[in-house]
N, C-alpha and C positions, 0 to 999 in steps of 0.2 A: 948524677954529678957530671956525667960526660955530657948529657944533653944540654946542661946550662952553658957549656962552653961554646955550643952552636947557638943556642937560642938568643943569648945576651947579644952577641954581635949582629945578628940577624935583626934584631928589635932595634938596635941603635941605627942599623943601616935604613930600616924602613923609616924609622922617625926622621933621620936626615933627608930621606927622599921626600916625606911629607912636608918638612920644613921648607925645602928647596922649592917644591911646587907652590907653595903658599907666598913665598917671597917673590917668586916669578909673577905670580897673579897679581900682587900688588904693584910691582913695578910696571906691568903692562896695562894698567889702568882698569882692571875688572871691576873694581868697587868705586869708580868715579861718580857714576849717575845711578844712585839707588832708587831714586823716585821717578826716574824717566819711564822705566818699565810699567810701573803701576798706573802712570797717567796714560800711556799709550794704549794700555788694554781697554780702558775706558772710552777712548775715542771711536766714534762710529766712521770708519773708513771705507765701509762697504759700498761699492759703486756697482750698479748693475751692468753686466756685460751686454753689449749690444748684440 
């Protein structure tokens, strides 16, 4: 029973940290261009070095 007194607040704290990180990533524009990376990997940008 004493373990629950420690584990429940720790779980709530870690959940809050995860939620804060997710909200931060939304506000910083992390998910704005979901298709851009998929198209960039298909482009052939390799230029021979002189």
